[in-house]
MARZAPA-380123 format. One record per residue: z, y, x negated of N, C-alpha, C, O in turn. Coordinates in steps of 0.02 Angstrom, whole numbers, padded with zeros to 5 digits, always signed. Layout:
// residues N
ZYXZYXZYXZYX...
END
This chain:
// residues 382
-00345+01208+01356-00304+01156+01330-00233+01192+01303-00234+01230+01254-00177+01176+01336-00111+01203+01318-00094+01177+01256-00125+01127+01237-00041+01206+01214-00017+01190+01156+00009+01125+01166-00007+01083+01124+00054+01104+01225+00074+01035+01226+00024+00983+01228+00029+00927+01202-00030+01009+01263-00086+00950+01269-00109+00947+01194-00114+00891+01169-00122+00999+01158-00149+00989+01093-00114+00949+01042-00141+00916+00998-00042+00955+01053-00001+00913+01009+00013+00845+01037+00052+00808+01008-00019+00826+01094-00019+00755+01115-00074+00717+01107-00074+00657+01122-00130+00750+01079-00195+00714+01076-00188+00653+01023-00155+00652+00971-00225+00608+01048-00211+00532+01016-00229+00529+00942-00275+00563+00919-00192+00487+00904-00214+00475+00829-00228+00398+00819-00188+00354+00833-00280+00391+00796-00295+00309+00768-00277+00300+00705-00307+00334+00663-00233+00261+00687-00212+00243+00621-00245+00184+00593-00243+00130+00622-00279+00192+00533-00319+00136+00503-00281+00124+00431-00251+00168+00398-00288+00059+00415-00265+00040+00352-00317-00007+00309-00332-00066+00320-00337+00033+00259-00386-00006+00222-00350-00044+00175-00304-00023+00140-00380-00114+00175-00338-00159+00139-00394-00220+00115-00390-00278+00135-00437-00198+00075-00495-00238+00050-00490-00266-00024-00534-00299-00051-00428-00247-00054-00425-00270-00124-00417-00341-00145-00383-00381-00112-00450-00357-00203-00453-00424-00221-00395-00435-00276-00372-00491-00289-00375-00380-00305-00326-00383-00360-00350-00415-00429-00314-00447-00468-00410-00402-00435-00434-00433-00507-00400-00403-00572-00391-00435-00624-00382-00335-00560-00353-00299-00618-00278-00323-00629-00243-00300-00674-00255-00372-00582-00184-00394-00592-00183-00458-00633-00127-00482-00643-00234-00486-00656-00232-00543-00692-00208-00604-00649-00221-00607-00589-00169-00657-00683-00146-00709-00639-00104-00690-00588-00095-00731-00544-00074-00631-00583-00031-00614-00526-00078-00601-00469-00058-00606-00412-00145-00583-00482-00180-00569-00426-00234-00632-00416-00277-00629-00373-00227-00680-00452-00282-00732-00444-00267-00776-00387-00215-00809-00388-00309-00780-00335-00298-00825-00277-00250-00784-00236-00211-00816-00202-00246-00716-00235-00198-00687-00197-00229-00616-00188-00250-00579-00232-00228-00605-00118-00251-00532-00102-00198-00480-00125-00137-00486-00116-00227-00427-00157-00184-00374-00195-00130-00349-00136-00070-00346-00145-00161-00335-00080-00103-00312-00026-00050-00358-00017+00004-00337+00005-00058-00419-00032+00002-00468-00025+00039-00483-00090+00079-00530-00095+00023-00441-00141+00072-00450-00204+00130-00431-00190+00139-00375-00167+00188-00478-00204+00255-00467-00189+00279-00407-00231+00256-00394-00287+00331-00367-00198+00349-00311-00239+00432-00298-00217+00458-00301-00162+00459-00284-00281+00520-00260-00276+00578-00299-00254+00632-00273-00238+00566-00363-00255+00614-00409-00235+00621-00417-00162+00662-00456-00139+00580-00380-00122+00592-00372-00054+00535-00381-00006+00546-00398+00052+00467-00370-00031+00419-00363+00021+00352-00377-00017+00350-00412-00068+00297-00348+00012+00232-00362-00013+00197-00284-00010+00214-00246+00035+00148-00265-00059+00131-00197-00060+00106-00170+00004+00114-00110+00016+00073-00216+00055+00049-00192+00111+00101-00169+00159+00085-00131+00205+00166-00192+00152+00209-00179+00197+00239-00103+00199+00262-00077+00249+00236-00076+00141+00254-00005+00142+00218+00041+00187+00248+00086+00216+00153+00032+00193+00120+00078+00237+00129+00051+00311+00130+00093+00356+00133-00007+00325+00151-00035+00399+00221-00015+00413+00234+00001+00472+00266-00013+00371+00328-00001+00384+00337+00082+00399+00372+00105+00445+00302+00116+00357+00294+00186+00369+00271+00201+00438+00300+00242+00474+00221+00170+00455+00185+00186+00520+00230+00164+00578+00230+00196+00631+00264+00113+00570+00312+00086+00622+00359+00140+00628+00363+00169+00682+00400+00158+00571+00456+00207+00575+00430+00277+00598+00472+00317+00620+00365+00294+00595+00346+00361+00620+00321+00353+00686+00285+00395+00712+00338+00302+00714+00324+00295+00787+00252+00286+00818+00232+00301+00874+00216+00256+00764+00139+00242+00776+00135+00165+00793+00138+00121+00750+00127+00155+00859+00130+00093+00881+00076+00041+00861+00086-00019+00871+00026+00062+00836-00027+00015+00816-00061+00042+00752-00067+00102+00740-00082-00013+00710-00118+00009+00644-00180-00039+00652-00174-00099+00666-00238-00008+00642-00302-00043+00640-00314-00068+00571-00315-00025+00526-00325-00131+00554-00332-00159+00489-00406-00156+00480-00444-00171+00526-00427-00136+00417-00495-00136+00395-00495-00172+00332-00486-00142+00279-00507-00243+00334-00513-00284+00273-00576-00312+00263-00624-00304+00301-00577-00352+00202-00646-00384+00193-00641-00439+00156-00671-00489+00175-00602-00441+00096-00602-00500+00055-00541-00554+00075-00483-00535+00077-00558-00613+00089-00512-00659+00122-00472-00626+00174-00411-00624+00176-00516-00600+00221-00478-00569+00281-00436-00615+00322-00380-00599+00342-00464-00672+00335-00429-00719+00377-00359-00729+00350-00314-00723+00391-00342-00745+00285-00290-00759+00255-00231-00691+00271-00172-00696+00285-00269-00635+00263-00223-00575+00277-00202-00563+00340-00144-00544+00351-00250-00575+00392-00235-00571+00457-00179-00621+00485-00131-00606+00520-00195-00679+00463-00140-00729+00482-00072-00714+00453-00021-00731+00484-00069-00683+00397-00010-00660+00371+00020-00613+00414+00075-00622+00438-00018-00555+00426+00013-00492+00451+00025-00508+00530+00071-00479+00559-00012-00552+00562+00011-00579+00625+00077-00610+00636+00114-00603+00685+00087-00650+00578+00150-00689+00580+00209-00636+00563+00263-00638+00593+00194-00589+00512+00256-00553+00492+00258-00488+00538+00315-00465+00546+00211-00457+00566+00216-00389+00596+00205-00395+00673+00233-00355+00711+00162-00445+00698+00145-00445+00769+00195-00479+00813+00186-00482+00873+00248-00506+00784+00299-00528+00831+00361-00481+00837+00418-00502+00848+00346-00417+00828+00399-00371+00838+00377-00329+00889+00320-00307+00887+00420-00314+00941+00410-00270+00998+00393-00204+00974+00417-00183+00921+00352-00168+01010+00338-00098+00999+00287-00081+00944+00269-00022+00936+00267-00122+00912+00215-00117+00850+00175-00178+00845+00199-00234+00854+00109-00165+00830+00070-00225+00806+00004-00196+00766-00021-00140+00770-00015-00245+00729-00080-00234+00681-00132-00257+00725-00124-00309+00757-00195-00216+00730-00250-00228+00769-00305-00255+00723-00318-00225+00671-00336-00307+00740-00391-00338+00693-00460-00331+00716-00501-00377+00715-00470-00269+00738-00541-00252+00761-00578-00307+00793-00550-00332+00841-00630-00327+00778-00676-00376+00819-00638-00444+00820-00657-00482+00865-00586-00467+00776-00547-00519+00783-00490-00517+00825-00459-00570+00833-00471-00464+00852-00409-00449+00879-00392-00491+00949-00334-00508+00964-00448-00506+00990-00442-00539+01053-00402-00613+01043-00356-00636+01077-00434-00640+00987-00413-00701+00960-00340-00703+00947-00305-00749+00967-00319-00656+00916-00239-00651+00898-00198-00631+00950-00141-00653+00960-00232-00582+00991-00188-00559+01052-00176-00611+01106-00127-00605+01143-00219-00662+01112-00214-00710+01154-00176-00772+01129-00155-00817+01166-00168-00769+01063-00128-00825+01026-00050-00825+01029-00013-00872+01013-00031-00762+01053+00048-00748+01043+00075-00752+00980+00056-00720+00931+00124-00794+00981+00152-00800+00913+00126-00859+00866+00153-00874+00813+00070-00888+00890+00033-00940+00855-00020-00903+00814-00030-00843+00819-00054-00947+00772-00102-00923+00733-00175-00951+00767-00185-01011+00774-00215-00907+00784-00276-00929+00824-00311-00987+00773-00310-00985+00712-00337-01033+00810-00372-01098+00774-00442-01077+00752-00464-01101+00700-00484-01029+00790-00545-01006+00773-00550-00934+00783-00515-00904+00824-00590-00907+00745-00606-00830+00743-00687-00821+00757-00729-00863+00739-00702-00764+00789-00778-00755+00796-00812-00746+00728-00782-00718+00682-00870-00769+00721-00906-00764+00662-00923-00690+00646-00942-00650+00688-00916-00677+00588-00938-00612+00563-01017-00599+00566-01058-00637+00541-01030-00540+00600-01097-00529+00611-01127-00464+00577-01181-00439+00592-01084-00443+00531-01096-00370+00496-01090-00387+00418-01050-00429+00398-01127-00355+00380-01119-00355+00313-01053-00343+00287-01008-00316+00318-01050-00366+00224-00981-00347+00185-00982-00275+00175-01033-00246+00159-00925-00245+00185-00914-00180+00168-00916-00164+00091-00892-00207+00055-00939-00114+00065-00946-00097+00001-00897-00046-00024-00897-00034-00085-00859-00016+00013-00802+00028-00006-00772+00055+00056-00790+00037+00112-00720+00102+00043-00674+00121+00104-00709+00163+00157-00689+00162+00215-00756+00197+00138-00803+00242+00188-00840+00190+00231-00843+00195+00292-00870+00138+00196-00907+00085+00226-00874+00043+00276-00902+00017+00325-00806+00038+00257-00760+00005+00310-00751+00034+00369-00741+00000+00419-00753+00106+00371-00740+00147+00429-00809+00149+00464-00811+00143+00525-00860+00155+00433-00926+00161+00481-00945+00108+00501-00979+00111+00552-00933+00039+00473-00951-00026+00493-00912-00047+00555-00935-00086+00597-00856-00021+00559-00815-00041+00628-00803+00024+00657-00744+00034+00670-00847+00072+00670-00838+00137+00701-00819+00125+00774-00783+00166+00803-00842+00069+00806-00821+00072+00875-00742+00061+00879-00714+00078+00931-00713+00041+00839-00641+00024+00839-00600+00081+00811-00542+00093+00826-00642+00118+00767-00606+00173+00726-00605+00241+00778-00555+00276+00785-00665+00254+00810-00674+00309+00841-00680+00303+00921-00684+00354+00954-00680+00242+00951-00692+00239+01025-00628+00215+01048-00587+00191+01009-00619+00222+01113-00569+00201+01159-00594+00142+01186-00652+00125+01174-00553+00105+01225-00566+00040+01243-00554+00029+01320-00551-00028+01344-00547+00082+01355-00531+00073+01430-00458+00083+01439-00437+00103+01493-00416+00071+01386-00345+00086+01390-00324+00136+01359-00285+00176+01384-00354+00140+01289-00337+00199+01247-00395+00245+01247-00452+00222+01241-00382+00313+01254-00432+00362+01245-00459+00358+01179-00432+00327+01132-00520+00393+01175-00549+00403+01103-00507+00449+01063-00488+00501+01089-00492+00435+01006-00445+00478+00965-00475+00539+00940-00533+00548+00921-00424+00582+00942-00447+00648+00917-00437+00662+00842-00462+00710+00813-00396+00615+00812-00384+00615+00740-00369+00549+00706-00335+00509+00738-00388+00536+00655-00383+00473+00618-00342+00479+00551-00360+00511+00502-00287+00443+00557-00242+00441+00503-00264+00377+00452-00258+00318+00469-00287+00395+00397-00311+00337+00348-00256+00321+00291-00237+00365+00252-00234+00257+00291-00184+00231+00240-00220+00188+00198-00276+00168+00212-00190+00171+00147-00208+00121+00089-00150+00069+00093-00096+00083+00120-00165+00008+00063-00116-00040+00059-00081-00063-00006-00045-00113-00008-00094-00024-00056-00068-00034-00120-00026+00019-00151-00031+00028-00211+00013+00054-00115+00052+00108-00133+00129+00105-00114+00145+00098-00055+00171+00109-00160+00235+00109-00145+00270+00183-00124+00275+00231-00163+00291+00181-00059+00334+00247-00045+00348+00241+00028+00312+00210+00067+00403+00272+00045+00432+00286+00109+00413+00355+00134+00428+00405+00102+00379+00357+00193+00355+00430+00215+00352+00428+00291+00329+00383+00327+00379+00485+00309+00369+00492+00395+00303+00528+00409+00301+00589+00398+00255+00498+00431+00185+00530+00446+00191+00580+00492+00143+00619+00495+00244+00591+00535+00239+00637+00591+00233+00711+00568+00194+00748+00598+00270+00734+00517+00255+00803+00503+00186+00825+00469+00163+00882+00469+00161+00770+00442+00092+00775+00417+00044+00777+00477+00000+00820+00477+00048+00741+00520+00006+00743+00580+00011+00803+00624-00040+00826+00650+00083+00835+00636+00092+00891+00667+00060+00955+00631+00035+01001+00663+00062+00952+00559+00041+01013+00520-00032+01011+00534-00062+01064+00547-00065+00949+00534-00129+00941+00539-00166+00975+00601-00216+01012+00602-00123+00951+00658-00144+00976+00728-00141+01051+00724-00188+01088+00737-00085+01070+00705-00064+01145+00713-00119+01191+00669-00139+01245+00690-00141+01163+00608-00189+01201+00577-00256+01210+00603-00289+01261+00594-00276+01155+00639-00351+01155+00663-00390+01127+00604-00451+01134+00605-00363+01097+00557-00405+01079+00498-00454+01017+00504-00436+00969+00539-00509+01016+00474-00544+00955+00480-00514+00900+00437-00527+00841+00451-00475+00916+00387-00445+00860+00348-00374+00888+00318-00368+00944+00293-00330+00849+00324-00266+00862+00294-00243+00801+00245-00230+00745+00267-00239+00817+00177-00234+00767+00140-00166+00765+00101-00147+00815+00071-00130+00711+00100-00063+00707+00056-00074+00709-00021-00121+00681-00049-00024+00746-00052-00038+00751-00130+00033+00752-00156+00082+00768-00123+00033+00734-00219+00093+00741-00252+00084+00769-00323+00032+00760-00355+00132+00801-00346+00136+00833-00423+00160+00774-00460+00210+00743-00442+00123+00756-00516+00138+00709-00566+00134+00737-00635+00111+00794-00644+00157+00696-00687+00150+00708-00748+00076+00720-00769+00035+00676-00756+00057+00779-00801-00015+00789-00811-00045+00733-00852-00105+00722-00847-00009+00698-00891-00040+00643-00932-00074+00586-00883-00118+00549-00905-00055+00582-00829-00075+00524-00784-00126+00546-00739-00151+00501-00706-00148+00606-00729-00187+00633-00676-00255+00604-00684-00289+00597-00633-00281+00586-00745-00345+00558-00749-00353+00484-00711-00408+00458-00703-00299+00459-00694-00306+00398-00667-00311+00408-00591-00317+00357-00557-00309+00466-00561-00302+00475-00485-00362+00528-00466-00405+00549-00505-00353+00544-00401-00405+00594-00373-00366+00664-00385-00313+00673-00354-00388+00713-00428-00357+00773-00444-00373+00821-00390-00432+00828-00371-00325+00856-00364-00333+00913-00314-00306+00983-00329-00253+00991-00360-00343+01035-00306-00316+01100-00317-00325+01135-00253-00369+01119-00212-00277+01192-00242-00283+01224-00182-00273+01300-00206-00248+01317-00260-00297+01345-00152-00293+01415-00161-00218+01435-00129-00180+01395-00104-00207+01495-00135-00144+01528-00112-00132+01524-00037-00076+01535-00015-00184+01507+00003-00180+01496+00069-00163+01421+00087-00149+01404+00144-00167+01378+00037-00157+01305+00046-00217+01269+00069-00212+01218+00104-00283+01297+00048-00336+01263+00065-00366+01225+00003-00358+01249-00053-00397+01171+00010-00429+01132-00047-00479+01163-00079-00528+01178-00044-00480+01178-00143-00536+01214-00182-00571+01164-00227-00628+01173-00248-00530+01105-00243-00566+01060-00296-00539+00991-00282-00481+00984-00262-00578+00939-00290-00568+00873-00282-00602+00829-00334-00661+00818-00321-00581+00802-00387-00607+00760-00425-00584+00696-00442-00529+00694-00470-00612+00646-00429-00596+00578-00436-00590+00565-00509-00640+00573-00544-00532+00544-00537-00524+00517-00606-00549+00572-00651-00598+00555-00685-00528+00630-00659-00561+00677-00704-00554+00661-00776-00504+00631-00796-00598+00679-00812-00595+00679-00891-00544+00724-00917-00502+00708-00958-00550+00779-00891-00502+00837-00910-00455+00867-00854-00480+00906-00813-00403+00854-00851-00355+00879-00796-00348+00956-00794-00327+00981-00846-00360+00987-00754-00350+01059-00740-00284+01076-00690-00262+01134-00684-00260+01024-00658-00204+01025-00614-00167+00965-00621-00190+00911-00640-00106+00978-00601-00053+00915-00602-00038+00887-00533+00015+00857-00523-00087+00897-00481-00080+00881-00415-00135+00821-00404-00195+00824-00421-00107+00772-00377-00156+00716-00362-00156+00692-00285-00108+00698-00247-00212+00667-00268-00218+00638-00193-00172+00580-00191-00169+00539-00236-00136+00579-00139-00085+00516-00128-00112+00463-00084-00075+00419-00062-00174+00465-00070-00219+00417-00043-00195+00410+00034-00201+00353+00057-00172+00451+00070-00171+00446+00138-00182+00515+00165-00167+00564+00132-00210+00520+00227-00242+00586+00245-00253+00578+00322-00258+00521+00346-00257+00632+00358-00276+00639+00424-00346+00676+00432-00350+00735+00413-00398+00645+00458-00456+00680+00476-00461+00702+00554-00430+00673+00598-00503+00755+00565-00522+00767+00630-00576+00712+00648-00628+00708+00616-00562+00671+00701-00600+00608+00709-00674+00631+00716-00716+00600+00683-00695+00683+00756-00770+00696+00752-00796+00717+00695-00854+00697+00684-00766+00756+00649-00794+00779+00582-00800+00718+00536-00846+00712+00496-00749+00671+00543-00748+00610+00496-00816+00572+00514-00854+00550+00471-00825+00568+00576-00880+00518+00602-00942+00553+00589-00988+00519+00565-00953+00616+00599-01014+00652+00585-01035+00642+00500-01092+00633+00481-00980+00645+00458-01003+00646+00385-01016+00576+00368-01062+00562+00329-00973+00525+00397-00995+00446+00385-01065+00436+00408-01101+00402+00371-01087+00459+00460-01164+00444+00485-01212+00486+00444-01268+00465+00431-01191+00539+00425-01234+00577+00382-01242+00548+00308-01291+00559+00272-01197+00515+00293-01199+00487+00225-01224+00412+00222-01255+00389+00174-01206+00377+00277-01241+00307+00284-01313+00305+00273-01349+00344+00304-01335+00264+00234-01395+00252+00218-01427+00295+00162-01485+00287+00145-01388+00337+00138-01412+00379+00083-01384+00342+00013-01352+00290+00019-01395+00366-00046-01377+00341-00106-01308+00366-00121-01298+00410-00163-01253+00335-00083-01191+00352-00096-01147+00297-00115-01171+00240-00113-01089+00305-00131-01047+00255-00166-01000+00229-00118-00954+00193-00139-01006+00243-00046-00970+00206+00002-00896+00224-00001-00855+00183+00017-00880+00278-00021-00805+00289-00038-00780+00352-00004-00818+00400+00004-00714+00353+00016-00689+00413+00046-00687+00469-00014-00715+00524-00012-00651+00444-00065-00630+00496-00116-00693+00518-00156-00695+00576-00174-00744+00477-00170-00805+00494-00200-00867+00525-00164-00915+00552-00192-00858+00515-00098-00909+00542-00047-00895+00585+00000-00921+00641+00002-00851+00562+00043-00833+00594+00110-00796+00666+00090-00819+00721+00106-00744+00657+00057-00708+00722+00038-00751+00773-00006-00748+00833+00005-00783+00749-00049-00832+00805-00090-00878+00838-00044-00885+00900-00041-00914+00790-00002-00956+00814+00046-00936+00874+00095-00969+00923+00111-00876+00856+00114-00838+00903+00165-00811+00960+00129-00807+01012+00161-00792+00962+00072-00775+01017+00030-00829+01059+00011-00823+01120+00015-00888+01029-00010-00951+01067-00025-00977+01101+00039-01005+01156+00038-00968+01069+00089-00995+01103+00150-00944+01155+00183-00953+01180+00239-00894+01167+00144-00844+01229+00172-00794+01205+00227-00761+01247+00258-00789+01147+00238-00746+01126+00288-00672+01150+00273-00653+01161+00215-00631+01157+00328-00564+01180+00313-00521+01114+00305-00513+01070+00347-00498+01118+00242-00464+01061+00214-00394+01085+00184-00390+01131+00143-00335+01049+00209-00271+01075+00189-00234+01015+00151-00255+00957+00155-00182+01031+00117-00141+00980+00084-00074+00987+00113-00052+01037+00142-00041+00926+00101+00032+00926+00126+00066+00882+00078+00047+00824+00069+00120+00908+00043+00151+00873-00009+00193+00825+00006+00232+00830+00054+00189+00768-00035+00235+00712-00027+00288+00724-00089+00273+00723-00149+00352+00737-00060+00394+00760-00103+00443+00693-00138+00469+00696-00193+00447+00648-00102+00482+00588-00121+00437+00542-00174+00383+00556-00199+00475+00483-00185+00448+00427-00227+00375+00409-00197+00369+00393-00138+00316+00412-00244+00263+00379-00231+00230+00350-00294+00229+00380-00348+00204+00290-00285+00176+00254-00349+00120+00211-00329+00121+00168-00285+00068+00229-00367+00004+00188-00358+00008+00122-00401+00021+00127-00461-00003+00065-00377-00002+00004-00407-00067-00027-00417-00092-00069-00380-00095+00001-00478-00166-00023-00485-00179-00072-00533-00234-00101-00532-00132-00087-00580-00141-00139-00631-00074-00179-00639-00024-00157-00610-00070-00234-00676-00008-00271-00683+00038-00235-00728+00099-00240-00725+00004-00195-00773+00054-00147-00818+00096-00096-00778+00156-00085-00787+00057-00068-00735+00102-00014-00687+00144-00054-00639+00194-00027-00616+00130-00115-00619+00175-00158-00582+00228-00176-00618+00283-00175-00589+00227-00194-00676+00285-00215-00728+00327-00146-00736+00388-00148-00724+00300-00092-00756+00330-00032-00766+00373-00001-00711+00427+00026-00721+00342-00009-00649+00377+00002-00587+00440-00033-00573+00490-00004-00550+00436-00103-00588+00498-00147-00574+00548-00129-00632+00608-00128-00619+00528-00116-00690+00589-00097-00740+00618-00031-00726+00677-00022-00742+00584+00018-00698+00622+00071-00667+00667+00052-00619+00725+00073-00622+00645+00010-00566+00685-00014-00517+00756-00049-00537+00811-00046-00510+00734-00079-00592+00799-00113-00624+00849-00072-00661+00908-00088-00669+00821-00014-00682+00858+00026-00727+00918+00063-00691+00968+00080-00721+00908+00072-00630+00970+00106-00595+00956+00107-00515+00901+00111-00489+01014+00101-00485+01009+00095-00410+00978+00160-00379+00958+00159-00321+00975+00213-00415+00955+00277-00394+00882+00290-00420+00856+00342-00401+00850+00254-00455+00784+00272-00484+00727+00246-00438+00729+00188-00416+00678+00288-00424+00619+00268-00393+00644+00257-00318+00684+00294-00288+00616+00205-00295+00635+00187-00220+00678+00120-00220+00655+00065-00235+00740+00132-00202+00793+00079-00213+00772+00016-00165+00742+00020-00112+00793-00034-00194+00781-00090-00137+00802-00088-00077+00768-00116-00034+00857-00059-00059+00889-00049+00004+00837-00009+00056+00837-00016+00117+00793+00035+00019+00753+00069+00073+00678+00037+00076+00632+00067+00105+00670-00018+00046+00611-00055+00044+00612-00097+00122+00664-00113+00151+00551-00108+00143+00541-00161+00201+00558-00223+00178+00529-00240+00126+00605-00271+00206+00623-00332+00184+00589-00374+00228+00614-00390+00283+00524-00397+00205+00486-00446+00238+00477-00518+00203+00456-00568+00233+00493-00517+00150+00511-00578+00104+00581-00612+00114+00628-00590+00082+00588-00656+00151+00655-00685+00166+00703-00631+00189+00751-00615+00154+00691-00602+00248+00716-00548+00268+00795-00555+00281+00833-00507+00278+00815-00613+00295+00890-00627+00301+00934-00631+00235+00996-00631+00236+00903-00634+00185+00936-00640+00111+00948-00573+00092+00902-00533+00084+01012-00556+00083+01040-00502+00051+01015-00486-00017+01008-00535-00053+01001-00427-00042+00983-00418-00116+01012-00351-00121+01017-00312-00074+01032-00339-00189+01059-00274-00222+01048-00265-00293+01022-00307-00329+01069-00207-00311+01059-00201-00386+01132-00211-00415+01181-00185-00388+01136-00247-00469+01190-00275-00503+01198-00247-00568+01154-00255-00610+01259-00210-00583+01271-00168-00649+01279-00232-00695+01234-00248-00733+01341-00268-00692+01351-00322-00736+01402-00371-00711+01463-00359-00715+01377-00427-00683+01421-00470-00645+01386-00544-00655+01327-00554-00643+01431-00593-00678+01407-00671-00674+01333-00680-00702+01288-00709-00673+01330-00650-00765+01268-00675-00802+01208-00619-00778+01152-00627-00801+01220-00574-00741+01176-00524-00722+01188-00460-00743+01243-00437-00730+01145-00425-00776+01157-00348-00796+01094-00308-00786+01040-00322-00812+01108-00250-00741+01065-00204-00734+00994-00234-00702+00940-00227-00730+01003-00264-00643+00943-00305-00611+00957-00303-00545+01014-00297-00522+00902-00308-00511+00901-00315-00436+00887-00394-00428+00838-00425-00450+00941-00421-00391+00942-00488-00375+00960-00506-00298+00993-00468-00262+00936-00566-00278+00954-00587-00210+01018-00622-00202+01042-00648-00252+01049-00628-00146+01107-00654-00136+01102-00741-00144+01152-00773-00159+01048-00766-00136+01040-00837-00146+01023-00859-00214+01004-00916-00225+01029-00810-00261+01009-00832-00335+01053-00883-00360+01114-00875-00353+01030-00936-00391+01059-00982-00423+01057-00969-00501+01005-00981-00531+01104-00948-00530+01091-00932-00612+01138-00961-00650+01198-00947-00646+01110-01008-00693+01153-01033-00748+01133-01013-00823+01146-01044-00874+01099-00953-00817+01081-00917-00877+01097-00847-00881+01151-00828-00861+01052-00806-00907+01066-00734-00914+01009-00699-00891+00953-00716-00910+01020-00644-00846+00967-00601-00824+00986-00534-00840+01042-00511-00830+00935-00499-00868+00952-00430-00892+00885-00384-00874+00829-00408-00883+00894-00325-00850+00838-00272-00834+00784-00294-00799+00728-00274-00812+00797-00339-00749+00742-00381-00708+00751-00373-00635+00801-00349-00608+00694-00396-00602+00698-00392-00528+00674-00459-00511+00622-00484-00531+00726-00489-00466+00716-00560-00446+00710-00562-00366+00747-00526-00331+00663-00608-00337+00655-00621-00273+00699-00675-00248+00730-00709-00289+00706-00686-00178+00743-00736-00152+00716-00805-00176+00656-00810-00190+00754-00856-00180+00742-00923-00199+00734-00936-00270+00717-00993-00287+00744-00895-00310+00748-00904-00383+00802-00951-00413+00859-00951-00391+00782-00989-00462+00834-01028-00491+00826-01020-00570+00772-01029-00599+00884-01002-00602+00879-00993-00676+00919-01053-00707+00979-01062-00699+00875-01095-00746+00913-01145-00780+00969-01133-00835+00974-01077-00860+01009-01181-00854+01063-01176-00898+01038-01146-00964+00992-01173-00994+01072-01088-00988+01053-01055-01057+00998-01025-01058+00979-01007-01113+00956-01011-01001+00890-00976-00994+00906-00907-01000+00959-00885-00978+00858-00868-01029+00869-00791-01030+00802-00758-00995+00744-00775-01009+00818-00714-00954+00759-00675-00924+00777-00594-00936+00830-00570-00917+00733-00564-00964+00732-00495-00985+00673-00459-00970+00616-00480-00980+00691-00394-00943+00630-00351-00928+00573-00384-00891+00514-00374-00905+00594-00426-00839+00538-00465-00808+00547-00456-00727+00592-00427-00698+00492-00488-00700+00494-00490-00622+00479-00560-00608+00430-00588-00631+00523-00589-00568+00523-00662-00555+00507-00665-00486+00542-00634-00446+00454-00703-00465+00429-00700-00387+00466-00756-00350+00498-00798-00379+00459-00752-00282+00491-00790-00237+00493-00873-00257+00439-00902-00266+00546-00904-00263+00549-00971-00268+00540-01000-00341+00546-01061-00351+00527-00957-00390+00515-00977-00459+00573-01015-00489+00630-01002-00471+00559-01062-00534+00609-01098-00570+00608-01081-00640+00558-01095-00674+00658-01054-00664+00656-01049-00739+00688-01101-00780+00749-01106-00777+00652-01142-00821+00685-01199-00850+00745-01181-00897+00755-01126-00922+00785-01240-00907+00846-01225-00946+00822-01210-01018+00778-01246-01043+00846-01164-01049+00836-01144-01116+00777-01093-01123+00764-01073-01179+00748-01074-01080+00693-01032-01080+00707-00960-01101+00760-00933-01087+00661-00931-01132+00678-00860-01158+00613-00821-01139+00559-00824-01169+00628-00784-01084+00564-00747-01057+00583-00671-01060+00638-00650-01041+00536-00633-01083+00550-00559-01097+00471-00528-01078+00418-00556-01095+00478-00465-01039+00420-00424-01028+00364-00470-00991+00306-00473-01010+00390-00502-00938+00334-00543-00909+00342-00538-00819+00386-00506-00790+00295-00573-00791+00294-00583-00720+00304-00662-00721+00267-00696-00757+00344-00686-00689+00345-00763-00681+00327-00768-00608+00355-00739-00561+00268-00815-00605+00237-00819-00542+00280-00876-00502+00326-00908-00528+00257-00884-00433+00298-00937-00390+00306-01006-00424+00358-01038-00423+00249-01026-00455+00245-01088-00480+00265-01098-00555+00246-01145-00590+00304-01047-00576+00333-01049-00644+00288-01025-00693+00312-01014-00749+00225-01013-00683+00188-00991-00737+00209-00917-00759+00234-00878-00718+00198-00899-00826+00225-00842-00855+00164-00799-00872+00117-00821-00905+00168-00733-00848+00109-00687-00865+00142-00638-00893+00183-00602-00864+00121-00632-00971+00149-00585-01018+00125-00514-00995+00068-00507-00973+00167-00463-01000+00145-00393-00978+00163-00352-01037+00130-00300-01039+00209-00361-01091+00221-00333-01147+00220-00361-01213+00239-00420-01218+00203-00330-01262+00205-00364-01333+00280-00361-01352+00312-00308-01352+00306-00424-01370+00370-00420-01398+00369-00464-01454+00321-00500-01462+00425-00466-01500+00431-00498-01553+00445-00569-01541+00433-00610-01585+00471-00586-01479+00502-00659-01459+00443-00686-01415+00413-00652-01373+00432-00753-01431+00391-00789-01382+00427-00810-01327+00486-00797-01319+00389-00848-01284+00410-00869-01224+00418-00950-01239+00369-00985-01257+00482-00975-01230+00495-01047-01239+00508-01080-01176+00547-01051-01138+00485-01132-01159+00497-01171-01095+00497-01245-01105+00506-01283-01057
END
């Protein structure tokens, strides 16, 4: 095989999106976590999809479980109407592929048990992950993405580095404040850049490097470990089972640093904190202009320093504001009543803030319900 042939070996991109959002409180109630609105611009799942499309990856295989019909219908409407890119729905894909721009009226019945973790999702749909279909060849590599991280990233250098190294696995990592390492998968590397330690949510942090929750596997190696673990007393998880097993067996595992903004949105507190950072400065974190605009994409939105009742906030051009907005992020379709004040808050699409309301440190849901996220000295009046 020539070097040119090696660099053109196919990659299968899979997106794990099974979250219920139970840790998000009312924000996640009745809503899939991947579809939680973010940044005044999009939903959490849209970051990985936008990254894949911008990286020239023409198709992403969705591996979902909870309320998967709702998720597939949404992604088909938002992403599968664009030329050159589509989300593949595994066993359900023929129904969507033949529906065109419409939503299929019926889907095939599920004939496999519910997946119990990220690794389980891969092995239960192994035919779609590891095998060709007559048009596409069997993949040589599998790029694994998650649906609840905020970042923009070109996956091509990661894939190229993985191919060139001949590694069994190349995982993305980021350096973070050591105080927060216990929330993530901690990683350590030797002087050659090979993984030497991987500890999920460590009690004591010995490194300030964490797994950024996306990685590239050699497809044959990944399949071998999944089949070896399947049926054992395992946790059905990539981070808790597959990567530790590969590390213990001495597989060649390398790291690839994520230098830009990357954030895990695991709880409503982290969700709220990320939005406060976004409101603080047009240069903080990931600016709204770099986000995928999938929520009301034709509505302009921008960071406003101080203008017409808005101070230090991200707001849409269709905002109707008869009150005062400070240090907040607002989605399209929001209406602020006369004399109302919104501070340090996130207001979701189409929400109405009543006249005279005083809202601080909260997420205002689409129906106007207020989910408090901070303890303040002032109550919420509506």
